[in-house]
C-alpha positions in Angstrom: 66.9 -53.2 -13.8 69.8 -55.4 -14.7 70.1 -56.6 -18.2 73.3 -58.3 -19.4 74.8 -56.5 -22.3 78.4 -56.7 -23.6 78.0 -54.7 -26.7 79.6 -51.3 -27.1 77.3 -48.9 -28.9 78.6 -46.1 -31.0 77.1 -43.8 -33.7 78.6 -46.1 -36.2 77.2 -49.2 -34.4 74.0 -47.8 -32.8 71.8 -49.5 -30.2 68.7 -50.7 -32.1 65.4 -51.2 -30.3 61.7 -51.5 -31.1 59.1 -49.8 -29.0 57.0 -52.8 -28.6 53.3 -52.1 -27.8 52.3 -55.7 -28.7 49.8 -54.4 -31.3 49.9 -55.6 -35.0 52.6 -53.3 -36.3 55.2 -53.4 -33.6 54.6 -57.2 -33.1 55.1 -57.7 -36.9 58.3 -55.6 -36.8 59.8 -57.6 -33.9 58.8 -60.9 -35.4 60.4 -60.0 -38.7 63.6 -59.3 -36.9 63.3 -62.6 -34.9 62.8 -64.6 -38.2 65.7 -62.8 -39.9 63.6 -60.9 -42.5 65.1 -57.6 -41.3 68.3 -57.0 -39.3 68.4 -58.1 -35.7 67.4 -55.6 -33.1 69.2 -55.3 -29.7 66.0 -55.0 -27.6 62.3 -55.0 -27.9 61.2 -52.6 -25.1 57.6 -52.7 -23.9 56.6 -49.7 -21.8 53.9 -51.1 -19.6 51.4 -48.4 -18.6 49.7 -51.1 -16.4 46.4 -50.1 -18.1 46.5 -52.2 -21.3 43.7 -54.4 -22.3 43.6 -58.0 -21.1 44.2 -59.3 -24.7 47.4 -57.3 -24.9 48.8 -58.8 -21.8 47.8 -62.3 -22.9 49.5 -61.9 -26.2 52.7 -60.6 -24.6 52.7 -63.6 -22.1 52.3 -66.1 -24.9 54.9 -64.7 -27.4 57.6 -63.3 -25.2 59.3 -66.7 -24.8 59.1 -67.2 -28.6 60.9 -64.0 -29.2 63.5 -64.8 -26.7 64.0 -68.2 -28.2 64.7 -66.4 -31.5 67.3 -64.2 -30.0 65.3 -61.1 -29.2 65.8 -59.6 -25.8 62.4 -58.4 -24.5 62.4 -55.8 -21.7 59.4 -54.4 -19.9 59.8 -50.9 -18.3 57.4 -48.9 -16.2 57.0 -45.4 -14.9 57.4 -44.8 -11.2 53.8 -43.5 -11.1 51.2 -45.6 -13.0 48.3 -45.9 -10.6 45.8 -43.3 -11.9 44.0 -43.4 -8.6 47.2 -42.0 -6.9 46.9 -38.2 -6.3 50.4 -37.8 -7.6 49.1 -38.8 -11.1 47.0 -35.7 -11.2 50.0 -33.4 -10.5 52.3 -34.7 -13.3 50.6 -37.2 -15.5 47.3 -37.0 -17.2 45.3 -38.4 -20.1 43.9 -36.1 -22.9 40.4 -36.1 -21.3 37.6 -34.0 -22.7 36.5 -31.1 -20.6 33.5 -29.0 -19.9 33.9 -25.7 -18.0 31.6 -25.6 -15.0 30.6 -21.9 -15.6 31.0 -21.2 -19.3 30.2 -24.7 -20.5 33.0 -24.3 -23.1 34.7 -27.5 -24.4 38.3 -28.4 -24.5 40.9 -31.2 -24.1 43.5 -31.6 -21.5 47.2 -31.6 -22.5 48.4 -35.2 -22.8 51.3 -36.2 -20.5 50.5 -39.9 -20.1 52.6 -40.9 -23.2 55.7 -39.0 -22.0 55.5 -40.2 -18.4 54.2 -43.8 -18.9 56.1 -44.7 -22.1 58.8 -42.3 -23.5 60.5 -41.5 -20.2 60.8 -45.2 -19.0 62.1 -46.3 -22.3 64.7 -43.6 -22.5 65.8 -44.2 -18.9 66.5 -47.8 -19.7 68.3 -46.9 -23.0 70.5 -44.5 -21.2 71.8 -47.4 -19.0 73.1 -49.1 -22.2 75.0 -46.4 -23.9 78.4 -44.9 -22.7 77.2 -41.4 -23.3 74.8 -39.5 -25.4 76.1 -38.8 -28.9 74.1 -38.0 -32.0 72.4 -41.0 -33.5 73.9 -43.5 -31.0 70.4 -45.1 -30.7 67.9 -46.1 -33.4 64.3 -46.3 -32.2 62.5 -48.6 -34.7 58.9 -47.5 -34.8 56.0 -49.9 -35.5 54.2 -47.5 -37.8 53.0 -48.8 -41.2 52.7 -47.1 -44.6 49.1 -46.2 -44.1 50.0 -44.3 -41.0 53.0 -42.4 -42.6 51.6 -39.0 -41.2 52.6 -40.2 -37.8 56.3 -40.1 -38.7 58.3 -37.7 -36.6 62.0 -36.9 -36.0 63.2 -37.6 -32.5 63.2 -34.6 -30.1 66.6 -35.7 -28.7 69.8 -35.8 -30.8 71.1 -39.1 -29.5 68.0 -41.0 -30.8 67.2 -41.4 -34.5 63.7 -42.6 -35.3 63.5 -45.3 -37.9 60.4 -46.6 -39.7 61.3 -50.0 -41.2 57.7 -50.9 -42.2 57.3 -47.6 -44.1 60.7 -48.1 -45.7 59.5 -51.4 -47.0 56.1 -50.0 -48.1 54.3 -52.3 -45.7 50.8 -51.3 -44.6 48.6 -52.7 -41.8 46.9 -55.2 -44.1 50.3 -56.4 -45.2 51.3 -56.9 -41.5 48.2 -59.1 -40.9 48.9 -61.1 -44.0 52.6 -61.6 -43.0 51.7 -62.7 -39.5 49.1 -65.2 -40.9 51.6 -66.5 -43.5 54.1 -67.2 -40.7 51.5 -68.8 -38.4 51.8 -66.0 -35.8 48.8 -64.6 -33.8 47.3 -61.4 -35.1 46.8 -59.3 -32.0 44.1 -56.7 -31.3 44.9 -53.0 -31.1 46.9 -52.0 -28.1 45.9 -49.0 -26.0 45.0 -48.1 -22.4 41.5 -49.3 -21.8 40.4 -45.8 -20.8 42.3 -43.9 -23.5 40.2 -40.8 -24.7 41.6 -41.4 -28.2 39.4 -44.4 -28.7 37.0 -43.8 -31.5 33.3 -44.8 -31.3 33.6 -48.3 -32.8 36.3 -49.1 -30.2 34.1 -48.0 -27.3 31.2 -50.0 -28.8 33.3 -53.1 -29.0 34.5 -52.7 -25.5 31.0 -52.2 -24.1 29.7 -55.2 -26.1 32.6 -57.4 -24.8 32.2 -56.2 -21.2 34.4 -57.6 -18.5 37.2 -56.1 -16.4 38.5 -53.8 -19.2 35.1 -52.1 -19.7 34.5 -51.9 -15.9 38.0 -50.3 -15.5 37.3 -47.7 -18.2 34.0 -46.8 -16.5 35.7 -46.5 -13.1 38.5 -44.3 -14.4 36.0 -42.1 -16.3 34.0 -41.6 -13.1 37.2 -41.1 -11.0 38.5 -38.2 -13.1 35.2 -36.3 -13.4 36.1 -33.6 -10.9 39.9 -33.7 -10.7 40.4 -30.3 -12.4 39.1 -27.2 -10.7 36.2 -25.6 -12.5 36.0 -28.4 -15.1 34.3 -31.7 -15.5 36.4 -34.4 -17.3 35.3 -37.3 -19.5 37.1 -40.0 -21.5 34.5 -40.0 -24.2 34.3 -37.3 -26.9 30.5 -36.9 -26.2 31.5 -35.5 -22.8 29.0 -37.7 -21.0 29.6 -40.5 -18.5 31.1 -43.4 -20.4 28.3 -45.9 -19.8 25.7 -43.3 -21.0 27.8 -42.1 -23.9 28.4 -45.5 -25.5 25.3 -46.7 -27.3 25.7 -49.8 -29.5 23.7 -49.6 -32.7 21.7 -52.6 -33.8 23.7 -53.0 -37.0 27.1 -52.6 -35.2 29.8 -54.8 -36.8 32.1 -55.9 -34.0 34.8 -57.0 -36.6 35.3 -53.6 -38.2 38.7 -52.1 -37.9 39.5 -49.1 -35.6 42.2 -47.0 -37.1 41.5 -43.6 -35.6 45.1 -42.8 -34.9 45.6 -39.4 -33.2 48.7 -39.9 -31.0 51.8 -39.2 -33.1 54.4 -40.3 -30.5 55.1 -43.6 -32.2 54.8 -45.5 -28.9 51.0 -45.7 -28.5 48.6 -47.8 -30.6 51.5 -49.9 -32.1 
C-alpha cells in the first residue's frame, strides 16, 4: 500500500490515527477532527474485515470523500486471510463461537482471534510503514470509545503505541455523539460489526432477522458453515447454541428502534 507521507514522526510529534469502524463513536471522533473541534489526526484507518453490514459500507462510501475534502486521510487495510470459508481461516483465525461438546454436552466459547487477525494486525502493519522505528509512544491510537463505555479502556500491549480516548477525556457519551452528528447535519450510522459476530445480543439478532436481506443470509450461511469445524464440538454464532434461524425468534412487541449496546469486545477496534 502506497500512501504519500512527508511527516517525520517522533515521540514528541507522534503519528495520530483513529481506528475507524464507521460506527457512531469513531465516526463522530473523525468528523470532529475534520471540522476542527479537536486536533487534526494524521490518518483514519479502517480495518475492513470484509464482513461488515451493508449499511456500514454504504456509510463509508458516502462519507469518505467528505473526510478527505476536510483534510483527513482515510486508509482501508485488510488481513491477508478474510474469507471465512477458506480452510486457512480455521487454522489461525476464528470468531468467539459458542460450543457444545459432542460427548459431554458441556458449553464453552472459542478463543477470539478474529479481532487480532482482521483488525489489529493490519492496522499495525500499515502504521509500521509510517514510522522510522518503534520507540515508546511514537504512535497515538485514538479510540472511538465514549464515556458510557469507559470500562473498555485499555493500555496498549505494545510500547510504541499509546491508546488515547478523546471522547472520554471530553466526557462525551454515545447520546452526545448522536446529538453532535445531528447538530452538524451528519448521518448517524448504525452499529458496526461483522454480520455473524457472536457478540451480537438478542435485540441485534432480532433486528437482523426482521430486516432480512444479504446480511441475514450471510449470517445464517456462516453459522451453518462453522457447525462442525472443531473436532468433538458443534459451533454456533448465537448464545442459545442453536442454528441461527431457529434461535432468533422475534417477539410480537419487539421494538426495532431500541439501542443495542451489549459491548463485550474490549479491543477498542470493534463496535466503534
